[in-house]
C-alpha positions as CSV (number, residue, x, y, z in Angstrom):
1,M,0.3,13.2,20.4
2,L,-1.7,10.2,19.3
3,E,-1.4,6.6,20.4
4,H,-2.5,3.4,18.6
5,N,-1.6,-0.2,19.4
6,G,1.2,1.0,21.7
7,K,2.8,3.3,19.1
8,K,2.9,7.0,19.5
9,F,2.3,9.4,16.6
10,V,3.1,13.1,16.4
11,C,-0.1,13.9,14.5
12,H,-2.8,12.4,12.3
13,I,-0.6,12.7,9.2
14,D,2.0,10.6,11.0
15,W,-0.6,8.0,11.8
16,G,-2.0,8.0,8.3
17,M,1.4,7.6,6.8
18,E,2.0,4.6,9.0
19,L,-0.7,2.8,7.0
20,V,1.1,3.2,3.7
21,R,4.7,3.6,5.0
22,G,7.4,1.4,3.5
23,K,8.4,0.4,0.0
24,W,5.5,-2.0,-0.8
25,K,2.3,-0.9,0.8
26,S,1.5,2.0,-1.5
27,V,2.6,-0.1,-4.6
28,I,0.2,-2.9,-3.5
29,L,-2.6,-0.4,-3.0
30,C,-2.0,1.1,-6.5
31,H,-2.2,-2.3,-8.1
32,L,-5.4,-3.2,-6.2
33,S,-7.0,0.0,-7.3
34,D,-8.0,-1.5,-10.6
35,G,-9.6,-4.6,-9.2
36,P,-9.0,-7.7,-7.1
37,K,-5.7,-9.6,-7.6
38,R,-4.5,-13.1,-6.6
39,F,-1.4,-13.4,-4.5
40,L,0.9,-14.7,-7.2
41,E,-0.3,-11.9,-9.6
42,L,0.5,-9.3,-7.0
43,Q,3.9,-10.8,-6.4
44,R,4.6,-10.8,-10.2
45,I,3.5,-7.2,-10.8
46,T,5.3,-5.8,-7.8
47,S,8.5,-7.4,-9.1
48,G,11.1,-7.6,-6.4
49,V,9.0,-8.3,-3.3
50,S,9.6,-11.6,-1.6
51,Q,6.8,-13.9,-0.7
52,K,7.4,-13.3,3.0
53,V,7.3,-9.5,2.7
54,L,4.3,-9.5,0.5
55,T,2.4,-11.8,2.9
56,Q,3.5,-9.5,5.8
57,K,2.4,-6.3,4.1
58,L,-0.9,-7.8,2.9
59,N,-1.7,-9.0,6.5
60,E,-0.8,-5.5,7.9
61,M,-3.1,-3.8,5.4
62,E,-5.9,-6.3,6.1
63,Q,-5.6,-5.7,9.9
64,H,-5.8,-1.9,9.2
65,G,-9.0,-2.5,7.1
66,L,-7.5,-1.2,3.8
67,I,-7.8,-4.5,2.0
68,L,-10.0,-7.6,2.1
69,K,-8.8,-11.1,1.7
70,K,-11.3,-13.4,0.0
71,T,-10.8,-17.1,0.1
72,Y,-12.9,-19.2,-2.2
73,P,-13.8,-22.8,-1.3
74,E,-12.1,-24.5,-4.2
75,V,-9.3,-27.0,-4.6
76,P,-6.7,-25.7,-4.7
77,P,-8.0,-22.7,-2.7
78,R,-8.2,-19.4,-4.6
79,V,-7.4,-16.3,-2.6
80,E,-8.0,-12.8,-3.9
81,Y,-7.2,-9.4,-2.4
82,E,-9.1,-6.2,-3.0
83,L,-9.5,-2.7,-1.6
84,T,-12.1,-2.1,1.0
85,E,-14.1,1.1,1.0
86,L,-11.5,2.5,3.4
87,G,-8.8,1.6,1.0
88,K,-10.7,3.0,-2.0
89,E,-11.1,6.3,-0.1
90,L,-7.4,6.4,0.7
91,F,-6.4,5.9,-2.9
92,P,-7.0,9.4,-4.2
93,A,-4.5,10.7,-1.6
94,L,-1.9,8.4,-3.1
95,Q,-2.8,9.6,-6.6
96,L,-2.2,13.2,-5.5
97,L,1.2,12.2,-4.1
98,E,1.9,10.5,-7.4
99,S,0.9,13.6,-9.4
100,W,3.1,15.7,-7.2
101,S,6.0,13.3,-7.7
102,I,5.7,13.3,-11.4
103,K,5.5,17.1,-11.5
104,Y,8.5,17.8,-9.3
105,F,10.7,14.7,-9.7
106,D,13.2,16.3,-12.1
107,Q,13.4,19.6,-10.1
108,V,13.9,17.9,-6.8
109,T,16.4,15.3,-8.0
110,Q,18.4,17.9,-9.9
111,E,18.5,20.3,-6.9
112,S,19.7,17.5,-4.6
113,V,22.9,16.9,-6.7
114,K,23.9,20.6,-6.7
115,P,26.8,21.4,-4.4
């Protein structure tokens, strides 16, 4: 059993999944994998995420050290988000999961509808 910030985790995979768990975190990480993005650009390309949820998820990932928030001293302020080295190192695991999903999507979804 692992414990971090008052939460208990069954194993290291459970803890690792916590960092990308939810509908939006892995999507955001995928979009940031090809370079820095501004907030509104992220909101537009993740279509469907609210400003509040996007802000919350970005803050969580920043606290976990997966992304870096850069604020430029301009008027109006320009803010960009990018993957940290930690986030870049996590991304190949997400790509493996994506490849697995592509390979087995039809099989698993067809089996789940069988009586």
